[in-house]
C-alpha positions in Angstrom: -168.4 -3.2 40.0 -167.7 -3.3 36.5 -164.4 -2.0 35.3 -164.8 1.8 34.0 -161.9 1.4 30.8 -164.0 -1.6 29.7 -167.1 0.5 29.2 -164.9 3.5 27.3 -165.9 3.2 23.1 -162.2 1.6 21.3 -160.6 3.8 18.9 -160.6 1.9 15.9 -157.8 3.1 13.1 -157.6 1.9 9.3 -155.4 -0.7 8.8 -152.9 -1.1 5.6 -151.9 -4.2 3.8 -148.1 -4.8 3.0 -148.1 -7.4 1.0 -147.2 -7.5 -2.4 -149.2 -8.3 -5.4 -147.6 -11.0 -7.3 -149.1 -10.3 -10.8 -146.2 -13.1 -12.8 -147.3 -16.0 -10.9 -150.4 -16.4 -13.5 -147.7 -16.4 -16.0 -145.7 -18.9 -14.4 -148.3 -21.2 -13.8 -149.0 -21.1 -17.5 -145.3 -21.8 -18.3 -145.1 -24.6 -16.3 -148.3 -26.7 -17.4 -148.1 -26.2 -21.2 -144.7 -27.3 -21.7 -145.5 -30.2 -19.2 -148.8 -31.7 -20.7 -146.6 -31.4 -23.9 -143.5 -33.7 -22.5 -146.3 -35.7 -20.8 -148.0 -37.0 -23.7 -144.4 -37.5 -26.0 -143.3 -40.0 -23.2 -146.9 -41.9 -22.6 -145.6 -44.7 -24.4 -142.4 -44.7 -23.1 -141.7 -47.1 -20.0 -139.2 -44.3 -18.2 -142.1 -41.4 -18.9 -142.9 -40.8 -15.4 -139.3 -40.3 -14.1 -138.6 -38.4 -17.3 -141.8 -36.1 -16.7 -140.7 -35.9 -12.6 -137.4 -34.7 -13.7 -138.6 -32.2 -16.6 -140.9 -31.0 -14.0 -138.5 -29.8 -11.7 -135.8 -28.5 -13.9 -138.4 -26.5 -15.8 -140.5 -25.0 -12.6 -136.4 -24.2 -11.4 -136.0 -22.0 -14.6 -139.6 -20.4 -14.6 -139.3 -19.5 -11.6 -137.2 -16.5 -12.2 -140.2 -14.7 -14.5 -141.7 -11.8 -12.4 -143.7 -9.1 -13.5 -143.2 -5.7 -11.6 -146.1 -3.3 -11.6 -146.5 0.5 -12.9 -146.4 1.5 -9.1 -143.3 -0.5 -7.9 -139.5 -1.4 -8.0 -137.7 -4.4 -8.1 -134.3 -4.5 -5.9 -131.9 -7.2 -7.5 -129.1 -8.6 -5.8 -126.9 -10.9 -7.2 -125.2 -13.5 -4.9 -125.4 -11.0 -2.1 -124.5 -7.7 -4.6 -126.7 -5.2 -5.7 -126.8 -5.9 -9.1 -129.7 -3.2 -10.0 -133.5 -1.6 -10.1 -135.9 -4.0 -11.8 -138.5 -1.0 -13.9 -142.3 -2.3 -14.7 -142.7 -5.1 -16.9 -141.5 -8.9 -17.2 -138.0 -9.4 -15.9 -135.9 -12.3 -15.6 -134.5 -13.6 -12.0 -131.7 -16.2 -12.8 -132.9 -18.5 -9.7 -131.1 -19.6 -6.8 -128.3 -16.6 -7.7 -130.3 -13.7 -7.7 -132.9 -12.2 -5.3 -135.4 -9.4 -6.0 -137.3 -7.1 -3.7 -140.1 -5.6 -4.3 -140.4 -1.8 -3.0 -143.9 0.4 -3.3 -143.5 3.8 -4.8 -146.2 5.0 -3.9 -147.7 7.3 -1.0 -148.0 5.3 2.4 -149.7 5.3 5.2 -148.5 4.6 8.9 -150.6 4.9 12.1 -148.9 6.5 15.2 -150.9 6.1 18.1 -151.0 6.6 21.9 -147.7 8.4 22.2 -147.8 9.5 25.8 -145.8 12.5 26.4 -145.7 15.5 29.2 -145.7 19.1 28.4 -143.3 22.0 29.4 -145.6 22.6 32.2 -145.6 19.0 33.3 -149.2 18.0 32.0 -149.2 14.6 30.7 -151.1 14.5 27.1 -151.7 11.0 24.9 -151.5 11.8 21.3 -152.7 9.9 18.0 -150.8 11.0 14.5 -150.5 9.6 11.1 -147.6 9.6 8.9 -147.4 10.1 4.9 -144.5 9.3 3.3 -143.2 7.7 0.1 -140.3 5.8 -0.9 -137.5 8.3 -3.8 -134.5 5.5 -3.6 -135.3 1.6 -3.6 -131.6 0.6 -3.7 -130.8 2.7 -0.3 -134.2 1.6 1.3 -132.7 -2.1 0.9 -129.4 -1.6 1.6 -129.5 1.2 4.1 -131.7 0.1 7.0 -133.4 -3.0 7.6 -137.1 -2.3 8.3 -137.8 1.2 6.9 -141.9 1.4 8.2 -140.8 0.3 11.4 -137.7 2.5 11.8 -139.6 5.0 10.5 -142.7 4.7 12.8 -140.1 4.6 15.7 -138.2 7.8 15.0 -141.7 9.8 14.6 -142.5 8.2 17.9 -139.4 10.1 19.5 -139.9 13.2 17.7 -143.8 13.6 18.1 -142.4 13.4 22.5 -139.4 15.4 22.1 -141.7 18.3 20.1 -144.6 18.2 22.5 -142.2 18.0 25.2 -140.6 21.9 24.6 -144.3 23.2 24.3 -146.8 23.9 26.8 -150.5 22.6 27.0 -152.0 25.8 26.1 -149.5 26.2 22.7 -150.0 22.2 22.2 -153.5 22.6 22.0 -153.3 26.1 20.0 -150.4 25.5 17.7 -151.3 22.4 15.8 -150.5 23.1 12.1 -146.7 24.8 13.6 -146.3 21.3 15.7 -147.1 19.2 12.4 -144.2 21.0 10.2 -142.2 20.5 13.0 -142.1 17.3 13.6 -142.1 16.5 9.4 -139.1 18.9 8.8 -137.2 16.8 11.8 -138.2 13.5 10.2 -137.8 14.0 7.0 -134.4 15.3 8.0 -133.2 11.9 8.9 -135.3 10.1 6.7 -133.9 11.8 3.2 -130.7 9.7 4.5 -132.7 6.1 4.4 -134.3 7.1 0.9 -137.6 8.5 2.4 -139.6 11.8 1.9 -142.1 12.7 4.8 -145.3 14.0 3.1 -147.1 14.7 6.0 -147.1 14.4 9.5 -151.0 14.8 11.0 -151.9 15.0 14.8 -155.4 13.3 14.7 -156.0 13.2 18.2 -155.0 15.1 21.7 -156.2 12.7 25.3 -155.6 14.8 28.4 -156.3 13.5 32.0 -160.0 13.7 32.9 -159.5 15.9 36.4 -157.6 18.6 34.1 -160.9 18.6 31.2 -163.0 19.2 34.1 -161.1 22.1 34.8 -160.7 23.7 31.5 -164.3 23.6 31.3 -165.0 25.3 34.4 -162.2 27.7 33.2 -164.2 28.3 29.7 -167.6 28.5 31.6 -166.2 31.2 33.8 -164.4 33.1 30.9 -167.8 33.4 28.8 -169.6 34.3 32.3 -167.2 36.9 32.9 -167.9 38.2 29.4 -171.2 38.3 29.4 -171.6 40.5 33.0 -169.2 42.5 31.0 -171.4 42.2 28.0 -174.0 43.7 30.2 -172.5 46.2 32.0 -171.3 47.9 29.2 -175.4 47.7 27.7 -176.4 49.1 31.0 -174.1 52.1 31.1 -174.6 52.4 27.4 -178.8 52.4 28.6 -178.2 55.2 31.0 -175.9 57.7 28.5 -178.8 57.3 26.2 -181.3 57.7 29.0 -179.8 60.8 30.6 -179.9 62.2 27.2 -183.6 61.6 27.0 -184.4 63.3 29.9 -182.7 66.0 28.8 -184.2 66.4 25.3 -187.9 65.9 27.4 -187.1 68.1 29.6 -186.6 71.2 27.5 -189.9 69.7 25.4 -192.7 69.0 27.8 -194.7 67.8 24.7 -192.1 65.2 24.5 -192.9 64.2 27.8 -196.4 64.1 27.6 -196.2 61.7 24.4 -193.6 59.2 26.2 -196.6 58.9 29.2 -198.8 57.9 26.8 -196.8 55.5 25.0 -196.2 54.0 28.7 -200.0 54.3 29.7 -200.5 52.1 26.3 -198.0 49.5 27.1 -199.4 48.9 30.6 -203.1 48.6 29.4 -202.4 45.7 27.0 -203.7 43.3 29.2 -206.8 43.1 30.8 -205.7 42.8 34.6 -203.6 45.9 34.5 -205.5 49.2 35.9 -204.6 52.3 35.6 -205.1 55.7 36.8 -204.9 58.6 35.4 -202.9 61.4 37.3 -202.4 64.9 35.4 -199.3 66.1 35.5 -200.4 70.0 36.0 -202.2 68.8 39.0 -198.3 67.6 40.3 -196.9 71.0 39.5 -199.8 73.0 41.2 -199.3 71.2 44.8 -195.8 71.6 44.0 -196.3 75.7 44.3 -198.9 75.3 47.1 -195.8 74.0 49.0 -193.8 76.6 48.7 -196.3 79.0 49.4 -197.4 77.1 52.6 -194.0 78.1 55.1 -194.5 81.6 53.7 -198.1 82.2 54.9 -197.0 80.6 58.2 
């Protein structure tokens, strides 16, 4: 017996990389190798040349390890002996080794997936909601000093707000008022994120999963609703046709020639197929028979 869950297709989400691109590494390597080769060439004939080269390499590497490059899309938060010193803007900066520390903060718009949040609506319907969050860092200093892991905090806070908002809505409101729900979640998260130096740009609901039995009931309800509209439309059409036929009958009653033309049109439509046999019965003959029946009781 196979597992039903294993046969269901797995959802794939786009993943974002948070690794900092080290732009200063090539510069540090170049600054390290060129003087080291020059010192090695000068001390090649000395007996203590290897010792001198080793000491010089260690000291020189420590000194040039503070050379950093800040990209245009980020800023560096510099801490000196644990205290905030300032922000490093785009370009080459020097961080004093063993005394200062720099953390690079990306200022571009970032994206976080908020997958599979289980929530219960106000009318007790369970739902699983997938959403995505777009945000941007406005104050790098606040992001580093105020909160430990701002990405994790934003994701967790958004999950809680999403469940709270969904819990205050009915199922019909959840399915029909998506734009209002997204706006309400964004405003709630942005109000708190501003304290952490973060701006929430947008919250989008990607998918809303409902229980299978509820989906079947909703499908039957939609089918019944469509059948109801079809029946109403057909009845309205029959009513309109009856009104038109009644009006046509009144017109034909006043104009016998119109009745005869209508009869000929009907005969023409019946004679299209060779399998039909049409017997013509004069309308005047029917009138004669009707008058004879009216006279016969009087004669008796």
